[in-house]
FIMARZA-205806 format. One line per field, with one value per residue: residue in three letters; x, y, z of N, C-alpha, C in turn; chain. Coordinates in nm, 3 decimals, decimal comma. Atoms other than C-alpha are relative to their C-alpha. Last residue first. Example, Ala and Ser with C-alpha at 12.3 -4.5 7.8 and 13.67 -1.06 7.14 Angstrom:
rest	SER/ALA
nu	-0,082/0,089
nv	-0,119/-0,119
nw	-0,006/0,000
cau	1,367/1,230
cav	-0,106/-0,450
caw	0,714/0,780
cu	-0,077/0,090
cv	0,109/0,120
cw	0,073/0,000
kette	A/A
This chain:
rest	LEU/TYR/GLU/SER/GLU/MET/PHE/GLU/PHE/ASN/VAL/TYR/VAL/ASN/ASN/ASN/PHE/THR/HIS/LYS/LEU/SER/ASN/SER/ILE/LEU/ASN/ASN/LEU/VAL/ARG/LYS/ILE/ILE/MET/TYR/LYS/THR/ASN/PHE/ASN/THR/PRO/MET/ASP/MET/ASP/ILE/LYS/ILE/GLU/LEU/MET/ASN/ASN/ASN/LYS/GLU/CYS/ILE/ILE/GLU/ASN/SER/TYR/ILE/LEU/SER/MET/GLN/LEU/GLU/PHE/LEU/GLU/CYS/LYS/THR/GLU/LYS/GLU/ASP/LEU/LEU/MET/ASN/ASN/LYS/ILE/LYS/PHE/GLY/TYR/ARG/ILE/ARG/ASP/ILE/MET/ASP/LEU/SER/GLU/GLU/LEU/GLU/LYS/ILE/MET
nu	0,150/0,037/-0,040/-0,126/-0,030/-0,163/-0,043/-0,068/-0,043/0,021/-0,085/0,005/-0,088/0,064/-0,037/0,078/0,121/0,073/-0,110/0,017/0,131/-0,037/-0,100/0,062/0,096/-0,032/-0,100/0,096/0,051/-0,095/-0,052/0,097/0,007/-0,086/0,003/0,088/0,064/-0,077/-0,073/-0,102/0,004/0,091/0,106/0,002/-0,059/0,120/-0,044/-0,053/0,032/-0,043/0,022/-0,062/0,075/-0,074/0,055/-0,093/-0,018/0,105/0,042/-0,086/0,043/0,100/-0,069/-0,037/0,095/0,119/-0,074/-0,021/0,125/0,028/-0,114/0,049/0,091/-0,080/0,065/0,028/0,043/0,143/0,076/-0,042/0,123/-0,010/-0,071/-0,176/-0,033/-0,030/0,104/0,170/0,030/-0,002/0,108/0,114/-0,036/0,019/0,117/0,076/-0,050/0,097/0,097/-0,004/-0,007/0,125/0,106/-0,051/0,030/0,141/0,034/-0,055/0,101
nv	0,052/0,164/0,014/0,087/0,027/-0,049/0,051/-0,089/0,027/-0,076/0,075/-0,063/0,053/0,030/-0,111/-0,098/-0,017/-0,152/-0,054/0,051/-0,011/-0,135/-0,002/0,096/-0,093/-0,108/0,049/0,015/-0,082/-0,114/0,077/-0,009/-0,153/-0,014/0,107/-0,096/0,122/0,050/0,151/0,040/0,143/0,062/0,040/0,152/0,005/0,006/-0,115/0,016/-0,092/0,050/-0,146/0,046/-0,052/-0,089/-0,122/-0,078/0,085/0,048/-0,150/-0,061/0,058/-0,077/-0,051/0,155/0,121/-0,074/-0,009/0,134/0,064/-0,094/0,015/0,150/-0,016/-0,043/-0,116/-0,078/-0,108/-0,040/-0,141/-0,112/-0,083/0,024/-0,129/0,017/-0,079/-0,087/-0,140/-0,007/0,079/-0,043/-0,082/0,084/0,028/-0,187/-0,051/0,069/-0,035/-0,124/0,047/0,024/-0,086/-0,048/0,072/-0,011/-0,135/0,010/0,122/-0,087/-0,098
nw	-0,003/0,038/0,157/0,023/0,112/0,003/0,120/0,054/0,135/0,101/0,110/0,123/0,075/0,140/0,093/-0,008/-0,100/-0,030/-0,069/-0,140/-0,094/-0,069/-0,071/-0,111/-0,053/-0,090/-0,092/-0,054/-0,094/-0,105/-0,119/-0,153/-0,074/-0,067/-0,129/-0,102/-0,082/-0,117/-0,020/0,011/0,055/-0,063/0,082/-0,001/0,110/0,119/0,086/0,114/0,055/0,145/0,111/0,082/0,094/0,112/-0,018/-0,003/-0,079/-0,113/-0,011/-0,073/-0,127/-0,113/-0,157/-0,032/-0,054/-0,081/-0,157/-0,043/-0,062/-0,120/-0,068/-0,047/-0,085/-0,102/-0,025/-0,123/-0,011/0,043/-0,003/0,134/0,074/0,144/0,014/0,028/-0,076/0,103/-0,006/0,026/0,114/0,086/-0,045/0,058/0,152/0,032/0,023/0,111/0,150/0,024/0,042/0,143/0,110/0,018/0,101/0,107/-0,004/-0,002/0,152/0,120/-0,032
cau	13,510/13,874/14,007/13,808/13,579/13,481/13,086/13,024/12,801/12,806/12,764/12,702/12,639/12,452/12,479/12,335/12,602/12,841/13,036/12,760/12,648/13,030/12,992/12,664/12,782/13,082/12,934/12,630/12,873/13,075/12,755/12,583/12,920/12,900/12,553/12,564/12,856/12,824/12,668/12,509/12,180/12,131/12,455/12,626/12,611/12,349/12,585/12,417/12,355/12,287/12,193/12,178/12,063/12,164/11,993/12,194/11,894/11,717/12,028/12,081/11,706/11,725/12,047/11,893/11,631/11,882/12,098/11,819/11,678/12,032/12,099/11,726/11,815/12,155/12,000/12,241/12,241/12,419/12,811/12,875/12,914/13,251/13,214/13,005/12,613/12,391/12,180/12,289/12,662/12,647/12,504/12,746/13,062/12,874/12,870/13,207/13,351/13,123/13,328/13,646/13,584/13,439/13,768/13,984/13,815/13,850/14,216/14,269/14,062
cav	29,875/29,811/30,181/30,241/30,521/30,438/30,427/30,395/30,176/30,247/30,038/30,191/30,004/30,196/30,178/29,969/29,706/29,614/29,261/29,090/29,384/29,365/28,990/29,017/29,306/29,125/28,771/28,956/29,107/28,828/28,617/28,874/28,937/28,531/28,480/28,801/28,691/28,988/29,153/29,512/29,683/30,005/30,151/30,332/30,748/30,800/30,641/30,342/30,380/30,074/30,188/29,896/29,995/29,823/29,712/29,376/29,125/29,344/29,433/29,081/28,993/29,246/29,121/28,878/29,155/29,443/29,253/29,141/29,488/29,635/29,328/29,396/29,755/29,655/29,450/29,216/29,018/28,707/28,589/28,257/28,081/27,856/27,954/27,661/27,730/27,534/27,415/27,060/27,112/27,354/27,103/26,847/27,072/27,192/26,795/26,726/26,987/26,873/26,511/26,681/26,847/26,526/26,371/26,612/26,609/26,237/26,232/26,527/26,300
caw	-4,435/-4,416/-4,444/-4,124/-4,001/-3,634/-3,559/-3,158/-2,985/-2,613/-2,323/-1,985/-1,646/-1,376/-0,995/-0,696/-0,710/-0,989/-1,035/-1,156/-1,408/-1,539/-1,625/-1,747/-2,022/-2,090/-2,164/-2,373/-2,556/-2,642/-2,707/-2,912/-3,123/-3,169/-3,277/-3,513/-3,740/-3,918/-4,186/-4,113/-4,070/-3,858/-3,973/-3,669/-3,754/-3,498/-3,235/-3,026/-2,636/-2,433/-2,064/-1,774/-1,451/-1,164/-0,823/-0,841/-0,865/-1,102/-1,326/-1,309/-1,428/-1,660/-1,862/-2,147/-2,217/-2,268/-2,443/-2,688/-2,719/-2,834/-3,102/-3,228/-3,277/-3,465/-3,707/-3,817/-4,144/-4,148/-4,166/-4,141/-3,809/-3,763/-3,367/-3,343/-3,226/-3,447/-3,155/-3,196/-3,239/-2,938/-2,724/-2,856/-2,785/-2,434/-2,359/-2,449/-2,266/-1,951/-2,000/-1,992/-1,699/-1,533/-1,648/-1,501/-1,169/-1,129/-1,278/-0,994/-0,688
cu	-0,060/-0,166/-0,058/0,023/0,113/0,015/0,124/0,049/0,048/0,059/-0,028/0,076/-0,037/0,131/-0,049/0,071/-0,057/-0,109/-0,034/0,087/0,035/-0,136/0,026/0,065/-0,012/-0,080/0,031/0,096/-0,096/-0,060/0,070/0,056/-0,112/0,016/0,135/0,014/-0,062/-0,023/0,085/0,004/0,135/-0,006/-0,127/-0,124/0,021/0,062/-0,110/0,010/0,045/-0,038/0,092/-0,058/0,074/-0,092/0,094/-0,026/0,121/0,057/-0,084/-0,001/0,144/0,007/-0,115/0,023/0,104/-0,066/-0,052/0,085/0,064/-0,096/-0,048/0,131/-0,028/-0,115/0,033/-0,070/-0,031/-0,036/-0,159/-0,069/0,011/-0,124/0,024/0,020/0,133/0,071/0,098/-0,063/-0,159/-0,005/0,039/-0,143/-0,121/0,013/-0,059/-0,166/-0,089/0,059/-0,107/-0,144/-0,008/0,005/-0,151/-0,081/0,017/-0,058/-0,151/-0,050/0,020
cv	0,056/0,013/-0,142/-0,009/-0,044/0,000/0,083/-0,016/0,106/-0,039/0,077/-0,076/0,057/-0,060/-0,034/0,168/0,122/-0,002/0,141/0,034/-0,115/0,048/0,140/-0,037/-0,088/0,074/0,128/-0,058/0,009/0,101/0,071/-0,053/0,005/0,136/0,032/-0,068/0,036/-0,143/-0,021/-0,167/-0,015/-0,142/-0,101/-0,018/-0,162/-0,048/0,008/0,132/-0,016/0,127/-0,024/0,127/-0,004/0,037/0,087/0,163/0,113/-0,039/-0,004/0,127/0,040/-0,063/0,037/0,045/-0,110/-0,097/0,017/0,024/-0,104/-0,106/0,051/-0,039/-0,137/0,047/0,085/0,109/0,037/0,176/0,000/0,123/0,064/0,062/0,010/0,109/0,010/0,105/0,079/0,105/0,015/-0,062/0,091/0,058/-0,067/-0,038/0,103/0,013/-0,073/0,054/0,123/-0,076/-0,028/0,133/0,065/-0,076/0,043/0,129/0,017/-0,039/0,121
cw	-0,155/-0,039/-0,031/-0,141/-0,007/-0,146/-0,043/-0,149/-0,107/-0,159/-0,103/-0,105/-0,158/-0,054/-0,174/-0,092/0,023/0,070/0,048/0,121/0,158/0,061/0,096/0,099/0,143/0,017/0,074/0,143/0,114/0,080/0,066/0,104/0,102/0,048/0,102/0,104/0,110/0,025/0,087/-0,015/-0,059/-0,030/0,095/-0,118/-0,010/-0,117/-0,120/-0,069/-0,165/-0,110/-0,108/-0,149/-0,111/-0,066/-0,097/0,059/0,073/0,149/0,131/0,045/0,109/0,107/0,093/0,130/0,068/0,094/0,105/0,112/0,054/0,110/0,158/0,077/0,081/0,135/0,158/0,006/0,133/0,006/-0,025/0,016/-0,099/-0,039/-0,170/-0,044/0,022/0,055/-0,102/-0,023/-0,044/-0,158/-0,114/0,000/-0,028/-0,144/-0,032/0,002/-0,098/-0,140/-0,020/-0,057/-0,160/-0,103/-0,021/-0,087/-0,154/-0,072/0,035/-0,118/-0,128
kette	A/A/A/A/A/A/A/A/A/A/A/A/A/A/A/A/A/A/A/A/A/A/A/A/A/A/A/A/A/A/A/A/A/A/A/A/A/A/A/A/A/A/A/A/A/A/A/A/A/A/A/A/A/A/A/A/A/A/A/A/A/A/A/A/A/A/A/A/A/A/A/A/A/A/A/A/A/A/A/A/A/A/A/A/A/A/A/A/A/A/A/A/A/A/A/A/A/A/A/A/A/A/A/A/A/A/A/A/A
């Protein structure tokens, strides 16, 4: 039984990998232009159903000092943020979830 389960999980991993290749979703994504407002709206839209289901509200605030456009690995950032937000919404009921984008000075920028 355990061997069959491991084989099934391996098959699922191969299917997911093939899907990612086909849809250009691998982690070696090149940097592209990111528009912060577009990212914000995409995160809100993709979590709308979870919010409604658990009677939550999602609020995403952007610091006024944040650059509105910058180059980054957009799809990776979007995927990570979306996973964090959706997990917090799945485990929150009748409440609010707040996400704040804050600009921090760095010697690397």
